[in-house]
C-alpha positions, 0 to 999 in steps of 0.5 A: 827428716828428724834433727838428729838424722841431719846433724848425723849426716853431717858429721859423717859427711864432714868424716868423709871430706877430711879422710879425702882430703888427708889422703890427696893433700898430704905433704910427706917428704916420703917420695911415692912408689912407682909401679916397675917397669915390666921388664924390672924384677917385681922386688926392686921397686922404683922410688920417684922422684930420682935425680933425673927424669927417667921417665916420659911424659906420658909415663909420668902423667899415667903414674904421678898424676893418677895417684889422686885423680884419673889421668883422664882428667888431665888428658880431657883438658886442652890448656897452653904451655902457661896454663899447664905450668900453672897447674902442675905446679898447683899439684906438686903444691899439693903433694905431687912428687916431681924432681924440676926435670920430671916437672919440665918434661911433664909440662912439655909433654902436657902442653904437646899432647893436649894444648889448645 
């Protein structure tokens, strides 16, 4: 492979990685939009996070965690309560939008459902 092709591939790879990191690592203070429930009119989007946990753990996993990765990633893991707490805290640090109350609901759900 010629030196020019190698340099081109390195630049292209670097750009792809930068775009992916920017998309998943955003620390925006704007809440992410959560798909409206089936009973809500589509014209009234629900914003997250809210003041109280309006969602159960399964819904939080499917709506908030799947913004950056498929929920099957978490569903395949088997972790203790402390490990789930560390994981969710790390994800919030990377931009996951959860209130403290929603964080507690999600961690409790993950530990009970996907524990060792």
